[in-house]
C-alpha positions as CSV (number, residue, x, y, z in Angstrom):
1,X,112.3,130.0,95.3
2,X,111.6,126.6,96.7
3,X,110.3,123.3,95.4
4,X,106.8,121.9,95.1
5,X,106.6,118.2,96.1
6,X,103.8,116.0,94.8
7,X,102.7,112.6,96.2
8,X,100.7,109.8,94.6
9,X,99.5,108.1,97.8
10,X,99.1,104.3,97.9
11,X,98.6,101.9,100.7
12,X,101.9,100.2,99.9
13,X,104.0,103.0,98.5
14,X,103.9,106.6,97.6
15,X,105.3,108.0,94.3
16,X,107.1,111.3,94.7
17,X,107.9,114.1,92.2
18,X,109.4,117.5,92.7
19,X,109.9,120.7,90.8
20,X,113.1,122.5,90.2
21,X,113.7,125.5,92.4
22,X,112.2,127.8,89.8
23,X,109.0,125.6,89.7
24,X,109.1,125.1,86.0
25,X,110.0,121.4,85.5
26,X,108.4,118.5,87.2
27,X,110.6,115.4,87.7
28,X,110.0,112.0,89.3
29,X,112.1,111.7,92.4
30,X,111.4,108.3,93.9
31,X,108.9,105.9,95.4
32,X,108.9,105.3,99.1
33,X,107.1,102.6,101.1
34,X,104.1,104.3,102.8
35,X,105.2,103.3,106.3
36,X,108.5,105.2,105.7
37,X,107.1,108.4,104.2
38,X,107.4,110.6,107.2
39,X,111.1,109.7,107.8
40,X,111.8,110.3,104.1
41,X,110.1,113.7,104.2
42,X,111.9,114.8,107.3
43,X,115.3,113.9,105.7
44,X,114.3,115.5,102.4
45,X,113.1,118.8,104.1
46,X,116.5,119.0,105.9
47,X,118.2,119.2,102.5
48,X,115.6,121.0,100.3
49,X,113.1,123.9,100.8
50,X,109.6,122.8,99.9
51,X,106.9,125.4,99.8
52,X,103.9,123.2,99.0
53,X,102.8,119.5,99.2
54,X,100.5,118.3,96.4
55,X,98.5,115.2,97.1
56,X,96.6,113.3,94.4
57,X,92.9,113.3,94.9
58,X,91.3,110.2,93.5
59,X,87.8,110.7,92.2
60,X,85.1,108.6,90.5
61,X,83.8,109.7,87.1
62,X,80.8,111.3,88.8
63,X,83.2,113.5,90.8
64,X,82.7,111.7,94.2
65,X,85.6,110.6,96.3
66,X,87.1,107.2,95.4
67,X,87.4,104.3,97.9
68,X,91.1,105.1,98.5
69,X,90.2,108.5,100.0
70,X,89.6,106.8,103.3
71,X,93.3,106.0,103.5
72,X,94.5,109.4,102.2
73,X,92.5,111.5,104.7
74,X,94.3,110.2,107.8
75,X,97.6,110.5,106.0
76,X,96.9,114.2,105.2
77,X,95.9,114.8,108.9
78,X,99.2,113.4,110.1
79,X,101.1,115.3,107.3
80,X,99.5,118.6,108.5
81,X,100.4,117.9,112.1
82,X,104.1,116.9,111.3
83,X,104.8,119.6,108.8
84,X,102.4,122.4,109.7
85,X,104.5,125.1,108.1
86,X,104.0,123.5,104.6
87,X,100.6,124.0,103.0
88,X,98.9,121.1,101.2
89,X,96.8,121.2,98.1
90,X,94.9,118.4,96.4
91,X,95.0,117.7,92.7
92,X,92.6,115.5,90.8
93,X,94.4,112.4,89.9
94,X,91.9,110.6,87.7
95,X,93.6,108.7,84.9
96,X,97.1,109.3,86.1
97,X,98.0,105.6,86.4
98,X,96.7,105.0,82.9
99,X,98.6,108.0,81.6
100,X,101.8,106.8,83.5
101,X,101.5,103.4,81.9
102,X,101.0,104.9,78.5
103,X,104.0,107.1,79.1
104,X,106.0,104.0,79.8
105,X,104.9,102.3,76.6
106,X,105.5,105.5,74.5
107,X,109.0,105.7,75.9
108,X,109.8,102.2,74.8
109,X,110.0,100.4,78.1
110,X,109.9,96.6,77.8
111,X,107.0,94.7,79.3
112,X,109.0,93.6,82.3
113,X,109.9,97.2,83.1
114,X,106.3,98.3,82.7
115,X,105.3,95.9,85.5
116,X,107.3,97.9,88.0
117,X,104.5,99.4,90.0
118,X,106.9,101.7,91.9
119,X,107.8,103.4,88.6
120,X,104.1,103.8,87.7
121,X,103.6,105.5,91.1
122,X,106.6,107.9,90.5
123,X,105.4,108.8,87.0
124,X,101.9,109.3,88.3
125,X,103.2,111.8,90.9
126,X,105.0,113.5,88.1
127,X,101.8,113.8,86.1
128,X,100.0,115.2,89.1
129,X,102.7,117.8,89.6
130,X,102.8,118.6,85.9
131,X,99.1,119.2,85.7
132,X,99.3,121.5,88.8
133,X,102.1,123.5,87.2
134,X,100.1,123.7,83.9
135,X,97.0,125.0,85.6
136,X,98.7,127.3,88.1
């Protein structure tokens, strides 16, 4: 089998999480500056087989698209063009940042460590991936 790679897209950086090859466990991988994501993915895909990209889908409480969707849509278009062999699925990402922050508190991270936005993005990507695996 191959991995599933999840991305929590942001204008500045993208949190990334992946599954193991058996697609059982979701683990945070890294956070990449948004402008470097395609170079990162090219290098990663040379080393690892990925069968699916998951992209967080930010929604309002009334189920309409969030403001940040206008940045994500062009990213997905470019992702499809560059990696046409890898399918893309969207996953509702409502509350993932809050859940990530709570996870950091629950795991005992100090206040200074919880201010690391890159870590929040990576944990958010992991939560997106975990929810996909749970509902798969």
